[in-house]
N, C-alpha and C positions, 0 to 999 in steps of 0.2 A: 401342965403335968404330963400330957401325952407326948409332947415334944421332948421333954427330958428323958422319959422312958425310951423313946425311939433312939435318941442320941446315945444313951447308955447301952442299948442293945447293939447298935451298930459298932460302937467302940469295942465292946466285948467280943463281938464276932471278928472284927479286924485283928484284935490281939490274939485270939485263938488261932486264926489262920496264919498269922506271922509266926507264932510259936510252933505250929505244926510244920511249917515250911523250913524252919531252922532245925527242928528235931529230926526230920527225915534225912536219911543218909544221902550224901552228895555222891553221884557217880562220876568218875573222871571220864572225859570224852576219849573215845578210841580213834584210831586212824581213819576209820570210815566216816566218823562224824566230823573230823577236822578237814577232810579233803573237800574241795569245792565240787559242786554238782553242775555239770555243763550240758544239760538237756540230752542226756543219753550218750554223749561223747566221752571218751576216756580223757580226763583232764591231765593225767600224768604222761600221756603219750605225745606224739608229735603234733604240732599245731598246723602242719602243712598237709592235712588230709584233704583229698579232693571233695568238693561239695557237689551233691547230686543236683544237676540242673533240672532234672525231671521233677524232683521233689519241690524245688523252688517254683516251677511253673504251675504245678498243681496247687500249691499254697496261694499263689497270686490269683489263680482262677477262683479258688474258693472265696477269697476276700472280695473279689469283684462281684461274684454272683450273690454273696451274702449281703453286700451293701446295696445291690440293686433290689434284692428281695425286701430289704428294709423300707424301700419306697412303697411297698404294698401294705405296710402296717396300718396307715391311717384310713384304709379303704372302708372298714365298717362304719367309721364316723362320717366319712364323706358321702356315704349312701343316704344319709339324712339331710344332705344339703338341698339347696333350692332346685338343683338340676341333676337328678340321679342318672339320666341317660348320658350326660357328659362324664360323670364319674365312671360309668360303665365303659365308655369309649377309652378314657385314660387308662383304666385298669387293664382292659383288653390289649391296649397298645404296649404297656409295660410287660405283660405276660408274653405277648408275641415277640417282642424284642429279646426277652430272656430265652425263649424257645429257639429263636433263630441263632442267637449267640451260642447256645449249648449245642445245637446241631452243627454249627460251623466248627467249634472246637472238637467235636466228635469226629467229623469227617477229616479234619486236618491231623488227627492223631494226638491231640493235646491231652487227651484223657487216658491214653494207653500208658500204663505204668512200666511194664516190662517191654523192652525193645532191643 
């Protein structure tokens, strides 16, 4: 009996929602809605705009450092392992490599946006 009541309630709710969606006015799409969106670039302009190499390098650096930091995510669980000093050495090594890499990119000017 409860199953029948539940089925009737769901069917009634679905029919009400379908009726409301058909009853509401349909708005025709305008030119803004019909134009493609291309990540901030003008899709109707020329496709031969120069791409900023500096933006590309900063994006690649972000991806590299982000993936390397993902290596540190299991650290809280690894501290419960049989050898916590080994985990500490590995974590310190990863953080030191990230710091050295960041320092190298900073001194080489890879993080300077305006040049």
